[in-house]
C-alpha positions as CSV (number, residue, x, y, z in Angstrom):
1,M,32.8,40.8,0.5
2,S,29.3,39.6,0.2
3,S,28.2,37.2,-2.5
4,P,25.4,38.0,-5.1
5,S,21.9,37.2,-3.9
6,K,20.4,33.8,-4.8
7,D,18.3,35.3,-7.5
8,G,21.3,36.2,-9.5
9,D,21.4,40.0,-9.0
10,Y,24.8,41.1,-10.1
11,S,23.9,44.8,-10.6
12,R,26.4,45.8,-7.9
13,I,29.4,44.3,-9.9
14,I,28.3,44.2,-13.5
15,D,29.8,47.6,-14.5
16,M,33.1,47.2,-12.7
17,P,36.2,47.5,-14.8
18,H,37.8,44.3,-16.1
19,H,41.5,43.9,-15.3
20,V,43.8,43.7,-18.3
21,S,47.3,42.4,-17.6
22,D,50.3,44.4,-18.7
23,K,52.5,41.4,-18.3
24,Y,50.6,38.7,-20.3
25,T,49.0,38.8,-23.6
26,Q,45.2,38.0,-23.7
27,M,44.4,34.4,-24.4
28,S,42.7,33.7,-27.8
29,M,39.1,32.4,-27.7
30,E,40.3,29.1,-29.3
31,A,42.9,28.6,-26.5
32,R,40.3,29.3,-23.8
33,A,37.8,27.0,-25.4
34,A,40.5,24.2,-25.6
35,Q,41.0,24.5,-21.8
36,F,37.4,23.7,-21.1
37,G,37.0,21.1,-23.9
38,A,37.8,18.2,-21.6
39,F,34.8,19.2,-19.3
40,D,32.5,19.4,-22.4
41,A,33.6,15.8,-23.4
42,L,32.5,14.5,-20.0
43,S,28.9,15.6,-20.7
44,G,28.7,13.2,-23.6
45,I,29.4,10.2,-21.3
46,K,26.1,10.6,-19.5
47,R,24.1,10.6,-22.8
48,I,26.0,7.4,-23.9
49,E,25.2,5.7,-20.6
50,E,21.5,6.6,-20.9
51,M,21.4,5.3,-24.5
52,A,23.1,2.1,-23.6
53,A,20.7,1.5,-20.6
54,K,17.7,2.1,-22.9
55,K,19.1,-0.3,-25.5
56,A,19.7,-3.0,-22.8
57,N,16.2,-2.5,-21.4
58,A,14.7,-2.8,-24.9
59,E,16.6,-6.0,-25.6
60,A,15.6,-7.5,-22.3
61,D,11.9,-6.6,-22.9
62,A,12.1,-8.1,-26.4
63,Q,13.4,-11.4,-25.0
64,M,10.6,-11.7,-22.4
65,T,7.6,-13.9,-23.1
66,S,4.2,-12.3,-22.7
67,E,3.7,-14.5,-19.5
68,E,6.9,-13.1,-18.0
69,M,5.8,-9.5,-18.8
70,F,2.7,-9.9,-16.8
71,D,4.5,-11.4,-13.8
72,W,6.3,-8.1,-13.0
């Protein structure tokens, strides 16, 4: 089975029928969202790290004297 092209052309498979199980009931959207919620929580860690780094840099810059700033 070949994979879709790099440009995202899924025309070959887009209209294929979707399998529906006779054995299991379909999962609710809320339950599906809950399964992936843990991954979404991890995306917030990066933002927190970036904000902490900016704050630390700003505090370090504020503590420098004007002479130290020009010695960089």
